[in-house]
C-alpha atoms as one frame of an Amber mdcrd trajectory, in Angstrom:
protein
  79.851  97.565  96.772  79.823 100.976  95.130  82.064 103.678  96.602  81.662
 106.112  93.720  79.348 108.270  95.872  82.231 109.197  98.194  83.040 112.915
  97.972  86.720 113.186  96.878  86.987 116.682  98.375  86.831 115.230 101.891
  89.896 114.844 104.108  91.412 111.335 104.265  89.612 110.755 107.583  86.368
 111.919 105.943  86.798 109.527 103.016  87.728 106.670 105.375  84.589 107.411
 107.419  82.422 107.561 104.257  83.770 104.237 102.978  83.367 102.686 106.437
  79.702 103.792 106.454  79.148 102.256 103.004  80.785  98.995 104.087  78.774
  98.936 107.335  75.728  98.323 105.127  77.338  95.083 103.885  78.489  93.243
 107.057  77.874  89.842 105.461  80.688  90.539 102.998  83.542  91.522 105.313
  82.190  91.307 108.866  81.857  94.096 111.395  84.204  97.088 111.561  87.064
  96.749 114.081  89.409  99.737 113.616  91.354 101.918 111.180  94.768 103.576
 111.246  97.125 105.593 109.077  99.773 103.130 107.879 102.118 105.236 105.769
 102.654 108.727 104.385 105.093 109.316 101.532 105.810 112.790 100.188 106.975
 113.002  96.577 108.504 116.417  96.000 106.474 119.463  96.972 103.359 118.612
  94.963 102.372 115.008  95.783 101.623 113.018  98.942 100.590 109.371  99.118
  98.732 108.202 102.261  97.761 104.625 103.075  95.021 103.875 105.615  94.171
 100.397 106.853  90.597  99.432 107.796  90.208  96.242 109.804  87.026  94.172
 109.732  86.260  90.818 111.345  86.995  88.806 108.205  88.966  91.181 106.014
  91.473  94.012 105.968  91.149  96.853 103.468  93.704  99.466 102.545  92.778
 102.855 101.134  95.507 104.579  99.148  95.140 108.351  98.672  97.119 110.460
  96.217  97.111 114.178  97.052  98.183 116.964  94.745  98.899 120.598  95.609
  98.234 122.664  92.487  98.047 125.901  94.516  98.008 126.646  98.248  95.662
 123.801  99.244  96.121 120.035  99.149  93.353 118.095  97.414  92.679 114.430
  96.743  93.624 113.560  93.173  92.553 109.932  93.509  92.004 107.117  95.946
  91.578 103.374  95.691  90.838 100.654  98.138  92.419  97.244  98.199  91.118
  94.102  99.899  94.431  92.769 101.203  92.936  89.296 101.804  91.406  88.787
  98.359  93.601  91.037  96.226  90.587  93.025  94.987  90.798  96.732  94.318
  88.626  99.641  93.264  89.859 103.035  92.141  88.130 106.396  92.247
C-alpha cells in the first residue's frame, strides 16, 4: 500500500482522510474502516508538536504519528508515519 501520494501540506484530519481513502481501496488487507480519533498531542517547546491519530479497521488498528514544525507563523507537517499496531509494521513519509 503506497501512501507517498498523500499531500503533506494537509491538516492532520486531511492526511488521515487521505490515508483512509487509500486504505479503503484495500479492504482485504485490513477490513472495513470503523473509526478514527486523536489519541495524543505532545508539544515540545514552541517549535514542535507531535500528534498521534488512531484509525480502527475490522481486523487492524493503525496509528498515524505527525510531527509538526513552526518555522515562522504557520504550523506545517514535517513528517508523518503510520504504524500497524497489530503487526508492528510502519511506513514513514
